[in-house]
C-alpha positions in Angstrom: 118.5 93.2 101.1 116.0 93.0 98.4 112.5 92.9 99.2 111.0 89.9 97.8 107.4 88.7 96.4 106.3 85.1 96.3 102.8 84.2 94.9 101.8 80.9 96.2 99.1 79.4 94.2 97.1 76.3 95.4 93.5 75.2 95.0 92.2 76.9 97.3 94.4 79.0 99.7 93.7 78.2 102.9 96.7 76.0 103.8 99.0 77.4 101.9 99.0 80.6 103.9 100.9 79.1 106.6 103.4 77.8 104.3 103.7 81.4 103.7 104.4 82.4 106.6 107.5 79.5 107.0 108.9 80.9 104.0 108.8 84.4 105.2 110.6 82.7 108.5 113.0 81.4 105.7 113.9 84.6 104.4 114.1 86.6 107.2 117.1 83.9 108.5 118.7 85.0 105.2 118.2 88.1 105.7 115.5 89.5 103.7 113.7 91.7 105.8 110.0 92.7 104.4 109.4 89.6 102.4 105.8 89.2 101.1 104.6 85.9 100.3 101.0 86.1 99.6 98.6 82.6 98.7 95.7 82.7 96.5 94.2 80.2 94.3 95.2 79.5 91.4 92.4 81.1 89.5 93.0 84.4 91.5 96.3 84.7 90.0 94.9 87.5 87.5 95.3 89.7 90.0 98.0 88.9 92.5 101.0 87.7 90.2 101.8 91.1 89.0 104.9 92.2 89.9 106.1 88.8 91.7 109.7 87.4 91.9 108.1 84.0 91.6 104.8 82.5 91.2 105.1 79.3 93.5 102.5 76.7 92.8 101.2 74.0 95.0 101.5 70.4 93.9 97.7 69.8 93.3 98.2 72.5 90.6 101.3 71.8 89.2 99.5 70.4 85.8 98.7 74.2 85.2 102.2 75.4 85.2 102.7 75.5 81.7 99.7 77.4 81.0 100.5 80.2 83.6 104.0 80.4 82.3 102.1 81.3 78.9 100.3 83.9 81.0 103.3 85.3 83.2 106.5 84.9 80.8 108.7 87.4 82.8 108.2 85.7 85.6 109.5 82.6 86.8 107.3 79.6 87.7 108.0 76.8 90.0 105.9 73.7 91.4 106.8 73.1 94.9 107.8 69.0 95.6 105.4 67.3 97.1 106.9 66.5 100.4 108.1 70.0 101.1 104.9 71.1 100.4 103.0 68.9 102.6 105.7 68.8 105.7 104.9 72.8 105.3 108.9 73.2 104.6 108.8 76.6 104.2 112.9 76.7 104.6 113.9 74.3 102.2 111.4 75.9 99.5 112.8 79.0 100.5 116.0 77.9 100.5 115.7 76.0 97.2 114.2 79.0 95.2 117.0 81.6 96.6 119.5 78.8 94.8 117.5 78.5 91.7 117.4 82.3 91.4 120.3 83.5 93.0 119.3 85.4 95.8 
């Protein structure tokens, strides 16, 4: 299966790194090995975004989606639902993205 690169951007990157681990676990359950999910501050996307299959935005920076889409027109950008982010529901987040993008 394809190796995925998921970039998760939030205000600081700290709590999102825990969510990345849960997203990786969910991807492994679906047969994806070697999935990368890294959490960054939204202000660090310039170095992190290239090569990503998707950029996920934490709800606290969702208002920046339009400007990020303009900077990275070839990379899908999605805002994580507040409930899924708050509950660290990596499995639902991954499954929603897999369904949306046909992974």
